[in-house]
Structure formats: C-alpha cells, structure tokens
mmCIF file as gemmi writes it, N, C-alpha and C atoms, coordinates in Angstrom:
data_model
loop_
_atom_site.group_PDB
_atom_site.id
_atom_site.type_symbol
_atom_site.label_atom_id
_atom_site.label_alt_id
_atom_site.label_comp_id
_atom_site.label_asym_id
_atom_site.label_entity_id
_atom_site.label_seq_id
_atom_site.pdbx_PDB_ins_code
_atom_site.Cartn_x
_atom_site.Cartn_y
_atom_site.Cartn_z
_atom_site.occupancy
_atom_site.B_iso_or_equiv
_atom_site.pdbx_formal_charge
_atom_site.auth_seq_id
_atom_site.auth_asym_id
_atom_site.pdbx_PDB_model_num
ATOM 1 N N . MET Axp A 1 ? -84.58 29.389 -11.892 1 0 ? 1 A 1
ATOM 2 C CA . MET Axp A 1 ? -83.781 28.199 -12.117 1 0 ? 1 A 1
ATOM 3 C C . MET Axp A 1 ? -82.342 28.564 -12.501 1 0 ? 1 A 1
ATOM 4 N N . ILE Axp A 2 ? -82.183 29.569 -13.356 1 0 ? 2 A 1
ATOM 5 C CA . ILE Axp A 2 ? -80.835 29.969 -13.768 1 0 ? 2 A 1
ATOM 6 C C . ILE Axp A 2 ? -80.022 30.419 -12.56 1 0 ? 2 A 1
ATOM 7 N N . ARG Axp A 3 ? -80.66 31.145 -11.624 1 0 ? 3 A 1
ATOM 8 C CA . ARG Axp A 3 ? -79.967 31.602 -10.425 1 0 ? 3 A 1
ATOM 9 C C . ARG Axp A 3 ? -79.374 30.42 -9.673 1 0 ? 3 A 1
ATOM 10 N N . ASP Axp A 4 ? -80.125 29.318 -9.579 1 0 ? 4 A 1
ATOM 11 C CA . ASP Axp A 4 ? -79.631 28.13 -8.885 1 0 ? 4 A 1
ATOM 12 C C . ASP Axp A 4 ? -78.36 27.594 -9.538 1 0 ? 4 A 1
ATOM 13 N N . PHE Axp A 5 ? -78.308 27.621 -10.867 1 0 ? 5 A 1
ATOM 14 C CA . PHE Axp A 5 ? -77.138 27.114 -11.571 1 0 ? 5 A 1
ATOM 15 C C . PHE Axp A 5 ? -75.936 28.036 -11.414 1 0 ? 5 A 1
ATOM 16 N N . PHE Axp A 6 ? -76.176 29.341 -11.428 1 0 ? 6 A 1
ATOM 17 C CA . PHE Axp A 6 ? -75.071 30.286 -11.456 1 0 ? 6 A 1
ATOM 18 C C . PHE Axp A 6 ? -74.594 30.757 -10.092 1 0 ? 6 A 1
ATOM 19 N N . ILE Axp A 7 ? -75.287 30.425 -9.015 1 0 ? 7 A 1
ATOM 20 C CA . ILE Axp A 7 ? -74.869 30.895 -7.698 1 0 ? 7 A 1
ATOM 21 C C . ILE Axp A 7 ? -73.465 30.393 -7.347 1 0 ? 7 A 1
ATOM 22 N N . GLY Axp A 8 ? -73.116 29.199 -7.796 1 0 ? 8 A 1
ATOM 23 C CA . GLY Axp A 8 ? -71.759 28.695 -7.568 1 0 ? 8 A 1
ATOM 24 C C . GLY Axp A 8 ? -70.72 29.523 -8.302 1 0 ? 8 A 1
ATOM 25 N N . PHE Axp A 9 ? -71.025 29.904 -9.558 1 0 ? 9 A 1
ATOM 26 C CA . PHE Axp A 9 ? -70.115 30.754 -10.318 1 0 ? 9 A 1
ATOM 27 C C . PHE Axp A 9 ? -69.974 32.118 -9.649 1 0 ? 9 A 1
ATOM 28 N N . ILE Axp A 10 ? -71.079 32.622 -9.122 1 0 ? 10 A 1
ATOM 29 C CA . ILE Axp A 10 ? -71.053 33.916 -8.438 1 0 ? 10 A 1
ATOM 30 C C . ILE Axp A 10 ? -70.151 33.841 -7.211 1 0 ? 10 A 1
ATOM 31 N N . LYS Axp A 11 ? -70.249 32.767 -6.446 1 0 ? 11 A 1
ATOM 32 C CA . LYS Axp A 11 ? -69.404 32.607 -5.261 1 0 ? 11 A 1
ATOM 33 C C . LYS Axp A 11 ? -67.928 32.543 -5.639 1 0 ? 11 A 1
ATOM 34 N N . ILE Axp A 12 ? -67.63 31.834 -6.704 1 0 ? 12 A 1
ATOM 35 C CA . ILE Axp A 12 ? -66.238 31.747 -7.163 1 0 ? 12 A 1
ATOM 36 C C . ILE Axp A 12 ? -65.756 33.118 -7.622 1 0 ? 12 A 1
ATOM 37 N N . HIS Axp A 13 ? -66.614 33.83 -8.322 1 0 ? 13 A 1
ATOM 38 C CA . HIS Axp A 13 ? -66.269 35.174 -8.789 1 0 ? 13 A 1
ATOM 39 C C . HIS Axp A 13 ? -65.982 36.09 -7.594 1 0 ? 13 A 1
ATOM 40 N N . ILE Axp A 14 ? -66.796 35.983 -6.556 1 0 ? 14 A 1
ATOM 41 C CA . ILE Axp A 14 ? -66.584 36.772 -5.345 1 0 ? 14 A 1
ATOM 42 C C . ILE Axp A 14 ? -65.236 36.429 -4.715 1 0 ? 14 A 1
ATOM 43 N N . LEU Axp A 15 ? -64.947 35.144 -4.563 1 0 ? 15 A 1
ATOM 44 C CA . LEU Axp A 15 ? -63.659 34.738 -3.984 1 0 ? 15 A 1
ATOM 45 C C . LEU Axp A 15 ? -62.492 35.244 -4.816 1 0 ? 15 A 1
ATOM 46 N N . TYR Axp A 16 ? -62.643 35.175 -6.132 1 0 ? 16 A 1
ATOM 47 C CA . TYR Axp A 16 ? -61.57 35.66 -7.011 1 0 ? 16 A 1
ATOM 48 C C . TYR Axp A 16 ? -61.284 37.141 -6.745 1 0 ? 16 A 1
ATOM 49 N N . HIS Axp A 17 ? -62.334 37.961 -6.755 1 0 ? 17 A 1
ATOM 50 C CA . HIS Axp A 17 ? -62.116 39.397 -6.554 1 0 ? 17 A 1
ATOM 51 C C . HIS Axp A 17 ? -61.626 39.706 -5.143 1 0 ? 17 A 1
ATOM 52 N N . ALA Axp A 18 ? -62.089 38.952 -4.165 1 0 ? 18 A 1
ATOM 53 C CA . ALA Axp A 18 ? -61.616 39.15 -2.795 1 0 ? 18 A 1
ATOM 54 C C . ALA Axp A 18 ? -60.154 38.751 -2.656 1 0 ? 18 A 1
ATOM 55 N N . SER Axp A 19 ? -59.674 37.88 -3.539 1 0 ? 19 A 1
ATOM 56 C CA . SER Axp A 19 ? -58.259 37.501 -3.503 1 0 ? 19 A 1
ATOM 57 C C . SER Axp A 19 ? -57.381 38.591 -4.117 1 0 ? 19 A 1
ATOM 58 N N . GLU Axp A 20 ? -57.974 39.447 -4.934 1 0 ? 20 A 1
ATOM 59 C CA . GLU Axp A 20 ? -57.246 40.537 -5.586 1 0 ? 20 A 1
ATOM 60 C C . GLU Axp A 20 ? -57.205 41.787 -4.694 1 0 ? 20 A 1
ATOM 61 N N . ASN Axp A 21 ? -58.363 42.156 -4.128 1 0 ? 21 A 1
ATOM 62 C CA . ASN Axp A 21 ? -58.508 43.341 -3.278 1 0 ? 21 A 1
ATOM 63 C C . ASN Axp A 21 ? -59.708 43.135 -2.366 1 0 ? 21 A 1
ATOM 64 N N . ALA Axp A 22 ? -59.778 43.938 -1.303 1 0 ? 22 A 1
ATOM 65 C CA . ALA Axp A 22 ? -60.963 43.909 -0.452 1 0 ? 22 A 1
ATOM 66 C C . ALA Axp A 22 ? -62.164 44.354 -1.29 1 0 ? 22 A 1
ATOM 67 N N . ILE Axp A 23 ? -63.313 43.728 -1.062 1 0 ? 23 A 1
ATOM 68 C CA . ILE Axp A 23 ? -64.513 44.018 -1.856 1 0 ? 23 A 1
ATOM 69 C C . ILE Axp A 23 ? -65.665 44.397 -0.933 1 0 ? 23 A 1
ATOM 70 N N . CYS Axp A 24 ? -66.627 45.107 -1.484 1 0 ? 24 A 1
ATOM 71 C CA . CYS Axp A 24 ? -67.868 45.36 -0.749 1 0 ? 24 A 1
ATOM 72 C C . CYS Axp A 24 ? -69.036 44.966 -1.641 1 0 ? 24 A 1
ATOM 73 N N . GLY Axp A 25 ? -70.189 44.802 -1.043 1 0 ? 25 A 1
ATOM 74 C CA . GLY Axp A 25 ? -71.362 44.291 -1.752 1 0 ? 25 A 1
ATOM 75 C C . GLY Axp A 25 ? -71.741 45.095 -2.976 1 0 ? 25 A 1
ATOM 76 N N . ILE Axp A 26 ? -71.81 46.411 -2.843 1 0 ? 26 A 1
ATOM 77 C CA . ILE Axp A 26 ? -72.252 47.243 -3.961 1 0 ? 26 A 1
ATOM 78 C C . ILE Axp A 26 ? -71.28 47.146 -5.141 1 0 ? 26 A 1
ATOM 79 N N . GLU Axp A 27 ? -69.994 47.071 -4.843 1 0 ? 27 A 1
ATOM 80 C CA . GLU Axp A 27 ? -68.993 46.916 -5.909 1 0 ? 27 A 1
ATOM 81 C C . GLU Axp A 27 ? -69.168 45.577 -6.616 1 0 ? 27 A 1
ATOM 82 N N . MET Axp A 28 ? -69.471 44.525 -5.84 1 0 ? 28 A 1
ATOM 83 C CA . MET Axp A 28 ? -69.648 43.208 -6.449 1 0 ? 28 A 1
ATOM 84 C C . MET Axp A 28 ? -70.929 43.14 -7.27 1 0 ? 28 A 1
ATOM 85 N N . ILE Axp A 29 ? -71.969 43.835 -6.843 1 0 ? 29 A 1
ATOM 86 C CA . ILE Axp A 29 ? -73.196 43.883 -7.649 1 0 ? 29 A 1
ATOM 87 C C . ILE Axp A 29 ? -72.879 44.453 -9.018 1 0 ? 29 A 1
ATOM 88 N N . LYS Axp A 30 ? -72.129 45.556 -9.048 1 0 ? 30 A 1
ATOM 89 C CA . LYS Axp A 30 ? -71.752 46.196 -10.319 1 0 ? 30 A 1
ATOM 90 C C . LYS Axp A 30 ? -70.866 45.278 -11.158 1 0 ? 30 A 1
ATOM 91 N N . GLU Axp A 31 ? -69.898 44.65 -10.524 1 0 ? 31 A 1
ATOM 92 C CA . GLU Axp A 31 ? -68.972 43.754 -11.243 1 0 ? 31 A 1
ATOM 93 C C . GLU Axp A 31 ? -69.714 42.558 -11.819 1 0 ? 31 A 1
ATOM 94 N N . LEU Axp A 32 ? -70.569 41.947 -11.027 1 0 ? 32 A 1
ATOM 95 C CA . LEU Axp A 32 ? -71.295 40.771 -11.508 1 0 ? 32 A 1
ATOM 96 C C . LEU Axp A 32 ? -72.285 41.143 -12.607 1 0 ? 32 A 1
ATOM 97 N N . LYS Axp A 33 ? -72.895 42.308 -12.489 1 0 ? 33 A 1
ATOM 98 C CA . LYS Axp A 33 ? -73.814 42.775 -13.529 1 0 ? 33 A 1
ATOM 99 C C . LYS Axp A 33 ? -73.058 42.949 -14.848 1 0 ? 33 A 1
ATOM 100 N N . ARG Axp A 34 ? -71.838 43.46 -14.754 1 0 ? 34 A 1
ATOM 101 C CA . ARG Axp A 34 ? -70.991 43.64 -15.94 1 0 ? 34 A 1
ATOM 102 C C . ARG Axp A 34 ? -70.735 42.311 -16.655 1 0 ? 34 A 1
ATOM 103 N N . HIS Axp A 35 ? -70.754 41.225 -15.891 1 0 ? 35 A 1
ATOM 104 C CA . HIS Axp A 35 ? -70.518 39.89 -16.451 1 0 ? 35 A 1
ATOM 105 C C . HIS Axp A 35 ? -71.811 39.141 -16.758 1 0 ? 35 A 1
ATOM 106 N N . GLY Axp A 36 ? -72.926 39.833 -16.672 1 0 ? 36 A 1
ATOM 107 C CA . GLY Axp A 36 ? -74.19 39.208 -17.041 1 0 ? 36 A 1
ATOM 108 C C . GLY Axp A 36 ? -74.949 38.534 -15.922 1 0 ? 36 A 1
ATOM 109 N N . TYR Axp A 37 ? -74.548 38.78 -14.673 1 0 ? 37 A 1
ATOM 110 C CA . TYR Axp A 37 ? -75.258 38.231 -13.524 1 0 ? 37 A 1
ATOM 111 C C . TYR Axp A 37 ? -76.022 39.368 -12.848 1 0 ? 37 A 1
ATOM 112 N N . PRO Axp A 38 ? -77.27 39.607 -13.232 1 0 ? 38 A 1
ATOM 113 C CA . PRO Axp A 38 ? -78.024 40.733 -12.668 1 0 ? 38 A 1
ATOM 114 C C . PRO Axp A 38 ? -78.582 40.405 -11.278 1 0 ? 38 A 1
ATOM 115 N N . ILE Axp A 39 ? -77.72 40.456 -10.271 1 0 ? 39 A 1
ATOM 116 C CA . ILE Axp A 39 ? -78.176 40.145 -8.916 1 0 ? 39 A 1
ATOM 117 C C . ILE Axp A 39 ? -78.275 41.436 -8.112 1 0 ? 39 A 1
ATOM 118 N N . GLY Axp A 40 ? -79.105 41.409 -7.097 1 0 ? 40 A 1
ATOM 119 C CA . GLY Axp A 40 ? -79.316 42.581 -6.269 1 0 ? 40 A 1
ATOM 120 C C . GLY Axp A 40 ? -78.844 42.359 -4.848 1 0 ? 40 A 1
ATOM 121 N N . PRO Axp A 41 ? -79.12 43.335 -3.998 1 0 ? 41 A 1
ATOM 122 C CA . PRO Axp A 41 ? -78.709 43.247 -2.598 1 0 ? 41 A 1
ATOM 123 C C . PRO Axp A 41 ? -79.274 42.027 -1.873 1 0 ? 41 A 1
ATOM 124 N N . GLY Axp A 42 ? -80.468 41.594 -2.248 1 0 ? 42 A 1
ATOM 125 C CA . GLY Axp A 42 ? -81.094 40.452 -1.597 1 0 ? 42 A 1
ATOM 126 C C . GLY Axp A 42 ? -80.382 39.136 -1.859 1 0 ? 42 A 1
ATOM 127 N N . THR Axp A 43 ? -79.506 39.128 -2.857 1 0 ? 43 A 1
ATOM 128 C CA . THR Axp A 43 ? -78.697 37.94 -3.154 1 0 ? 43 A 1
ATOM 129 C C . THR Axp A 43 ? -77.256 38.132 -2.691 1 0 ? 43 A 1
ATOM 130 N N . ILE Axp A 44 ? -76.671 39.296 -2.997 1 0 ? 44 A 1
ATOM 131 C CA . ILE Axp A 44 ? -75.237 39.469 -2.735 1 0 ? 44 A 1
ATOM 132 C C . ILE Axp A 44 ? -74.915 39.486 -1.244 1 0 ? 44 A 1
ATOM 133 N N . TYR Axp A 45 ? -75.711 40.203 -0.452 1 0 ? 45 A 1
ATOM 134 C CA . TYR Axp A 45 ? -75.355 40.309 0.968 1 0 ? 45 A 1
ATOM 135 C C . TYR Axp A 45 ? -75.502 38.986 1.713 1 0 ? 45 A 1
ATOM 136 N N . PRO Axp A 46 ? -76.571 38.219 1.489 1 0 ? 46 A 1
ATOM 137 C CA . PRO Axp A 46 ? -76.62 36.892 2.126 1 0 ? 46 A 1
ATOM 138 C C . PRO Axp A 46 ? -75.493 35.967 1.638 1 0 ? 46 A 1
ATOM 139 N N . THR Axp A 47 ? -75.105 36.109 0.371 1 0 ? 47 A 1
ATOM 140 C CA . THR Axp A 47 ? -74.019 35.284 -0.159 1 0 ? 47 A 1
ATOM 141 C C . THR Axp A 47 ? -72.7 35.646 0.505 1 0 ? 47 A 1
ATOM 142 N N . LEU Axp A 48 ? -72.408 36.935 0.617 1 0 ? 48 A 1
ATOM 143 C CA . LEU Axp A 48 ? -71.183 37.376 1.292 1 0 ? 48 A 1
ATOM 144 C C . LEU Axp A 48 ? -71.183 36.909 2.751 1 0 ? 48 A 1
ATOM 145 N N . HIS Axp A 49 ? -72.305 37.059 3.413 1 0 ? 49 A 1
ATOM 146 C CA . HIS Axp A 49 ? -72.422 36.641 4.81 1 0 ? 49 A 1
ATOM 147 C C . HIS Axp A 49 ? -72.199 35.129 4.942 1 0 ? 49 A 1
ATOM 148 N N . SER Axp A 50 ? -72.78 34.367 4.033 1 0 ? 50 A 1
ATOM 149 C CA . SER Axp A 50 ? -72.623 32.915 4.046 1 0 ? 50 A 1
ATOM 150 C C . SER Axp A 50 ? -71.153 32.519 3.848 1 0 ? 50 A 1
ATOM 151 N N . LEU Axp A 51 ? -70.477 33.187 2.918 1 0 ? 51 A 1
ATOM 152 C CA . LEU Axp A 51 ? -69.063 32.892 2.687 1 0 ? 51 A 1
ATOM 153 C C . LEU Axp A 51 ? -68.221 33.257 3.911 1 0 ? 51 A 1
ATOM 154 N N . GLU Axp A 52 ? -68.636 34.302 4.61 1 0 ? 52 A 1
ATOM 155 C CA . GLU Axp A 52 ? -67.919 34.677 5.829 1 0 ? 52 A 1
ATOM 156 C C . GLU Axp A 52 ? -68.163 33.652 6.943 1 0 ? 52 A 1
ATOM 157 N N . ILE Axp A 53 ? -69.394 33.24 7.119 1 0 ? 53 A 1
ATOM 158 C CA . ILE Axp A 53 ? -69.717 32.246 8.146 1 0 ? 53 A 1
ATOM 159 C C . ILE Axp A 53 ? -68.941 30.955 7.915 1 0 ? 53 A 1
ATOM 160 N N . ARG Axp A 54 ? -68.792 30.568 6.658 1 0 ? 54 A 1
ATOM 161 C CA . ARG Axp A 54 ? -68.063 29.331 6.326 1 0 ? 54 A 1
ATOM 162 C C . ARG Axp A 54 ? -66.545 29.502 6.418 1 0 ? 54 A 1
ATOM 163 N N . GLY Axp A 55 ? -66.09 30.726 6.665 1 0 ? 55 A 1
ATOM 164 C CA . GLY Axp A 55 ? -64.656 30.956 6.849 1 0 ? 55 A 1
ATOM 165 C C . GLY Axp A 55 ? -63.892 31.25 5.581 1 0 ? 55 A 1
ATOM 166 N N . TYR Axp A 56 ? -64.579 31.511 4.468 1 0 ? 56 A 1
ATOM 167 C CA . TYR Axp A 56 ? -63.904 31.81 3.207 1 0 ? 56 A 1
ATOM 168 C C . TYR Axp A 56 ? -63.565 33.286 3.061 1 0 ? 56 A 1
ATOM 169 N N . LEU Axp A 57 ? -64.305 34.141 3.755 1 0 ? 57 A 1
ATOM 170 C CA . LEU Axp A 57 ? -64.074 35.581 3.756 1 0 ? 57 A 1
ATOM 171 C C . LEU Axp A 57 ? -64.028 36.077 5.195 1 0 ? 57 A 1
ATOM 172 N N . LYS Axp A 58 ? -63.359 37.199 5.402 1 0 ? 58 A 1
ATOM 173 C CA . LYS Axp A 58 ? -63.417 37.912 6.679 1 0 ? 58 A 1
ATOM 174 C C . LYS Axp A 58 ? -63.768 39.358 6.353 1 0 ? 58 A 1
ATOM 175 N N . SER Axp A 59 ? -64.461 40.014 7.278 1 0 ? 59 A 1
ATOM 176 C CA . SER Axp A 59 ? -64.923 41.371 6.988 1 0 ? 59 A 1
ATOM 177 C C . SER Axp A 59 ? -64.449 42.373 8.026 1 0 ? 59 A 1
ATOM 178 N N . LYS Axp A 60 ? -64.484 43.627 7.601 1 0 ? 60 A 1
ATOM 179 C CA . LYS Axp A 60 ? -64.271 44.742 8.522 1 0 ? 60 A 1
ATOM 180 C C . LYS Axp A 60 ? -65.126 45.898 8.033 1 0 ? 60 A 1
ATOM 181 N N . GLU Axp A 61 ? -65.638 46.684 8.974 1 0 ? 61 A 1
ATOM 182 C CA . GLU Axp A 61 ? -66.47 47.825 8.624 1 0 ? 61 A 1
ATOM 183 C C . GLU Axp A 61 ? -65.607 49.064 8.462 1 0 ? 61 A 1
ATOM 184 N N . VAL Axp A 62 ? -65.942 49.845 7.435 1 0 ? 62 A 1
ATOM 185 C CA . VAL Axp A 62 ? -65.231 51.072 7.131 1 0 ? 62 A 1
ATOM 186 C C . VAL Axp A 62 ? -66.275 52.151 6.888 1 0 ? 62 A 1
ATOM 187 N N . VAL Axp A 63 ? -66.008 53.377 7.348 1 0 ? 63 A 1
ATOM 188 C CA . VAL Axp A 63 ? -66.907 54.495 7.084 1 0 ? 63 A 1
ATOM 189 C C . VAL Axp A 63 ? -66.292 55.335 5.967 1 0 ? 63 A 1
ATOM 190 N N . ILE Axp A 64 ? -67.063 55.477 4.879 1 0 ? 64 A 1
ATOM 191 C CA . ILE Axp A 64 ? -66.615 56.26 3.722 1 0 ? 64 A 1
ATOM 192 C C . ILE Axp A 64 ? -67.699 57.28 3.408 1 0 ? 64 A 1
ATOM 193 N N . ASN Axp A 65 ? -67.326 58.562 3.444 1 0 ? 65 A 1
ATOM 194 C CA . ASN Axp A 65 ? -68.282 59.646 3.2 1 0 ? 65 A 1
ATOM 195 C C . ASN Axp A 65 ? -69.524 59.508 4.071 1 0 ? 65 A 1
ATOM 196 N N . GLY Axp A 66 ? -69.329 59.125 5.323 1 0 ? 66 A 1
ATOM 197 C CA . GLY Axp A 66 ? -70.433 59.006 6.258 1 0 ? 66 A 1
ATOM 198 C C . GLY Axp A 66 ? -71.247 57.727 6.135 1 0 ? 66 A 1
ATOM 199 N N . LYS Axp A 67 ? -70.893 56.862 5.177 1 0 ? 67 A 1
ATOM 200 C CA . LYS Axp A 67 ? -71.626 55.604 4.99 1 0 ? 67 A 1
ATOM 201 C C . LYS Axp A 67 ? -70.782 54.444 5.483 1 0 ? 67 A 1
ATOM 202 N N . ARG Axp A 68 ? -71.423 53.559 6.237 1 0 ? 68 A 1
ATOM 203 C CA . ARG Axp A 68 ? -70.728 52.352 6.698 1 0 ? 68 A 1
ATOM 204 C C . ARG Axp A 68 ? -70.758 51.309 5.601 1 0 ? 68 A 1
ATOM 205 N N . ARG Axp A 69 ? -69.609 50.781 5.298 1 0 ? 69 A 1
ATOM 206 C CA . ARG Axp A 69 ? -69.494 49.704 4.317 1 0 ? 69 A 1
ATOM 207 C C . ARG Axp A 69 ? -68.735 48.559 4.962 1 0 ? 69 A 1
ATOM 208 N N . LYS Axp A 70 ? -69.147 47.368 4.605 1 0 ? 70 A 1
ATOM 209 C CA . LYS Axp A 70 ? -68.461 46.172 5.078 1 0 ? 70 A 1
ATOM 210 C C . LYS Axp A 70 ? -67.584 45.687 3.926 1 0 ? 70 A 1
ATOM 211 N N . TYR Axp A 71 ? -66.281 45.617 4.16 1 0 ? 71 A 1
ATOM 212 C CA . TYR Axp A 71 ? -65.338 45.135 3.157 1 0 ? 71 A 1
ATOM 213 C C . TYR Axp A 71 ? -64.891 43.727 3.519 1 0 ? 71 A 1
ATOM 214 N N . TYR Axp A 72 ? -64.782 42.899 2.502 1 0 ? 72 A 1
ATOM 215 C CA . TYR Axp A 72 ? -64.443 41.493 2.678 1 0 ? 72 A 1
ATOM 216 C C . TYR Axp A 72 ? -63.113 41.185 2.018 1 0 ? 72 A 1
ATOM 217 N N . GLU Axp A 73 ? -62.331 40.365 2.708 1 0 ? 73 A 1
ATOM 218 C CA . GLU Axp A 73 ? -61.074 39.849 2.165 1 0 ? 73 A 1
ATOM 219 C C . GLU Axp A 73 ? -61.116 38.327 2.222 1 0 ? 73 A 1
ATOM 220 N N . ILE Axp A 74 ? -60.393 37.704 1.329 1 0 ? 74 A 1
ATOM 221 C CA . ILE Axp A 74 ? -60.344 36.241 1.307 1 0 ? 74 A 1
ATOM 222 C C . ILE Axp A 74 ? -59.477 35.742 2.47 1 0 ? 74 A 1
ATOM 223 N N . THR Axp A 75 ? -59.811 34.594 2.992 1 0 ? 75 A 1
ATOM 224 C CA . THR Axp A 75 ? -59.027 33.95 4.051 1 0 ? 75 A 1
ATOM 225 C C . THR Axp A 75 ? -58.169 32.846 3.405 1 0 ? 75 A 1
ATOM 226 N N . GLY Axp A 76 ? -57.327 32.233 4.204 1 0 ? 76 A 1
ATOM 227 C CA . GLY Axp A 76 ? -56.547 31.092 3.705 1 0 ? 76 A 1
ATOM 228 C C . GLY Axp A 76 ? -57.457 29.979 3.227 1 0 ? 76 A 1
ATOM 229 N N . LYS Axp A 77 ? -58.506 29.715 3.989 1 0 ? 77 A 1
ATOM 230 C CA . LYS Axp A 77 ? -59.482 28.684 3.612 1 0 ? 77 A 1
ATOM 231 C C . LYS Axp A 77 ? -60.182 29.064 2.302 1 0 ? 77 A 1
ATOM 232 N N . GLY Axp A 78 ? -60.499 30.346 2.162 1 0 ? 78 A 1
ATOM 233 C CA . GLY Axp A 78 ? -61.138 30.817 0.938 1 0 ? 78 A 1
ATOM 234 C C . GLY Axp A 78 ? -60.221 30.686 -0.264 1 0 ? 78 A 1
ATOM 235 N N . PHE Axp A 79 ? -58.943 30.983 -0.065 1 0 ? 79 A 1
ATOM 236 C CA . PHE Axp A 79 ? -57.984 30.873 -1.157 1 0 ? 79 A 1
ATOM 237 C C . PHE Axp A 79 ? -57.844 29.417 -1.602 1 0 ? 79 A 1
ATOM 238 N N . LYS Axp A 80 ? -57.812 28.489 -0.646 1 0 ? 80 A 1
ATOM 239 C CA . LYS Axp A 80 ? -57.746 27.067 -0.998 1 0 ? 80 A 1
ATOM 240 C C . LYS Axp A 80 ? -58.978 26.64 -1.782 1 0 ? 80 A 1
ATOM 241 N N . MET Axp A 81 ? -60.154 27.115 -1.367 1 0 ? 81 A 1
ATOM 242 C CA . MET Axp A 81 ? -61.387 26.797 -2.086 1 0 ? 81 A 1
ATOM 243 C C . MET Axp A 81 ? -61.356 27.386 -3.493 1 0 ? 81 A 1
ATOM 244 N N . LEU Axp A 82 ? -60.841 28.603 -3.634 1 0 ? 82 A 1
ATOM 245 C CA . LEU Axp A 82 ? -60.725 29.231 -4.949 1 0 ? 82 A 1
ATOM 246 C C . LEU Axp A 82 ? -59.824 28.405 -5.856 1 0 ? 82 A 1
ATOM 247 N N . GLU Axp A 83 ? -58.712 27.942 -5.351 1 0 ? 83 A 1
ATOM 248 C CA . GLU Axp A 83 ? -57.787 27.133 -6.158 1 0 ? 83 A 1
ATOM 249 C C . GLU Axp A 83 ? -58.426 25.811 -6.57 1 0 ? 83 A 1
ATOM 250 N N . LYS Axp A 84 ? -59.133 25.155 -5.651 1 0 ? 84 A 1
ATOM 251 C CA . LYS Axp A 84 ? -59.841 23.915 -5.986 1 0 ? 84 A 1
ATOM 252 C C . LYS Axp A 84 ? -60.914 24.18 -7.037 1 0 ? 84 A 1
ATOM 253 N N . SER Axp A 85 ? -61.61 25.304 -6.895 1 0 ? 85 A 1
ATOM 254 C CA . SER Axp A 85 ? -62.673 25.659 -7.839 1 0 ? 85 A 1
ATOM 255 C C . SER Axp A 85 ? -62.107 25.904 -9.232 1 0 ? 85 A 1
ATOM 256 N N . LYS Axp A 86 ? -60.973 26.582 -9.303 1 0 ? 86 A 1
ATOM 257 C CA . LYS Axp A 86 ? -60.338 26.832 -10.607 1 0 ? 86 A 1
ATOM 258 C C . LYS Axp A 86 ? -59.996 25.509 -11.294 1 0 ? 86 A 1
ATOM 259 N N . GLU Axp A 87 ? -59.489 24.581 -10.513 1 0 ? 87 A 1
ATOM 260 C CA . GLU Axp A 87 ? -59.145 23.264 -11.055 1 0 ? 87 A 1
ATOM 261 C C . GLU Axp A 87 ? -60.392 22.571 -11.61 1 0 ? 87 A 1
ATOM 262 N N . LYS Axp A 88 ? -61.47 22.586 -10.846 1 0 ? 88 A 1
ATOM 263 C CA . LYS Axp A 88 ? -62.712 21.935 -11.275 1 0 ? 88 A 1
ATOM 264 C C . LYS Axp A 88 ? -63.32 22.647 -12.487 1 0 ? 88 A 1
ATOM 265 N N . ILE Axp A 89 ? -63.239 23.96 -12.523 1 0 ? 89 A 1
ATOM 266 C CA . ILE Axp A 89 ? -63.738 24.711 -13.687 1 0 ? 89 A 1
ATOM 267 C C . ILE Axp A 89 ? -62.964 24.304 -14.927 1 0 ? 89 A 1
ATOM 268 N N . GLY Axp A 90 ? -61.651 24.185 -14.792 1 0 ? 90 A 1
ATOM 269 C CA . GLY Axp A 90 ? -60.823 23.771 -15.929 1 0 ? 90 A 1
ATOM 270 C C . GLY Axp A 90 ? -61.245 22.409 -16.451 1 0 ? 90 A 1
ATOM 271 N N . GLU Axp A 91 ? -61.486 21.465 -15.546 1 0 ? 91 A 1
ATOM 272 C CA . GLU Axp A 91 ? -61.926 20.129 -15.952 1 0 ? 91 A 1
ATOM 273 C C . GLU Axp A 91 ? -63.283 20.191 -16.654 1 0 ? 91 A 1
ATOM 274 N N . LEU Axp A 92 ? -64.193 20.979 -16.101 1 0 ? 92 A 1
ATOM 275 C CA . LEU Axp A 92 ? -65.523 21.099 -16.672 1 0 ? 92 A 1
ATOM 276 C C . LEU Axp A 92 ? -65.48 21.726 -18.063 1 0 ? 92 A 1
ATOM 277 N N . VAL Axp A 93 ? -64.732 22.789 -18.202 1 0 ? 93 A 1
ATOM 278 C CA . VAL Axp A 93 ? -64.629 23.458 -19.502 1 0 ? 93 A 1
ATOM 279 C C . VAL Axp A 93 ? -64.051 22.51 -20.539 1 0 ? 93 A 1
ATOM 280 N N . GLU Axp A 94 ? -63.014 21.793 -20.156 1 0 ? 94 A 1
ATOM 281 C CA . GLU Axp A 94 ? -62.401 20.845 -21.086 1 0 ? 94 A 1
ATOM 282 C C . GLU Axp A 94 ? -63.391 19.784 -21.53 1 0 ? 94 A 1
ATOM 283 N N . GLU Axp A 95 ? -64.203 19.286 -20.608 1 0 ? 95 A 1
ATOM 284 C CA . GLU Axp A 95 ? -65.158 18.249 -20.943 1 0 ? 95 A 1
ATOM 285 C C . GLU Axp A 95 ? -66.353 18.784 -21.732 1 0 ? 95 A 1
ATOM 286 N N . VAL Axp A 96 ? -66.919 19.887 -21.303 1 0 ? 96 A 1
ATOM 287 C CA . VAL Axp A 96 ? -68.146 20.398 -21.903 1 0 ? 96 A 1
ATOM 288 C C . VAL Axp A 96 ? -67.898 21.101 -23.236 1 0 ? 96 A 1
ATOM 289 N N . LEU Axp A 97 ? -66.826 21.851 -23.32 1 0 ? 97 A 1
ATOM 290 C CA . LEU Axp A 97 ? -66.562 22.598 -24.555 1 0 ? 97 A 1
ATOM 291 C C . LEU Axp A 97 ? -65.607 21.85 -25.448 1 0 ? 97 A 1
C-alpha cells in the first residue's frame, strides 16, 4: 500500500534528478534508497520506461566498462511536468503541514 502512495513521489524525484544530470536505473535505486524508498530493479526500470513512453524522459545507451547502461534525460514535457509537480507539492505541504 505504501508503494502505491509513494510512486508519484518517486516519479517526481526521478524527473528532478534527470533535470540535473543524465541518470541511470542503478544510480536512481541508490539515490531513492538514500531517501528511504527501498525500491528495486522491478520497480525502477518499468517506471523509467513508463516515463519515457509518456515523453517525460528520453534515453540513450552507453557502454561503460563493458556494461550497457541506459541513461535518461528530462525532456521539455518532463520539465513542464516537474514544474507543475513542484507547485502542487508546495500547495500540499502548506495544507497538510
């Protein structure tokens, strides 16, 4: 049940980091775990793929030390969604806290 509530926060967190630098799944797993979201590959990769399908992220494959990694960057559409999300988070925090 908690996963259902926090998946939106996770998506916003992903968009935020993708707006700062290109990200990959394993890096986001570590970052989200640091913030108390213990998610694994079975959650992060479908989430990244879903955000890409919706046009919020774009990806490119890179080979590092013989391993293929998919790196994601935010798109214009993703940046607009991130800005709208920040606004809504601000309203929610003000009301709830």
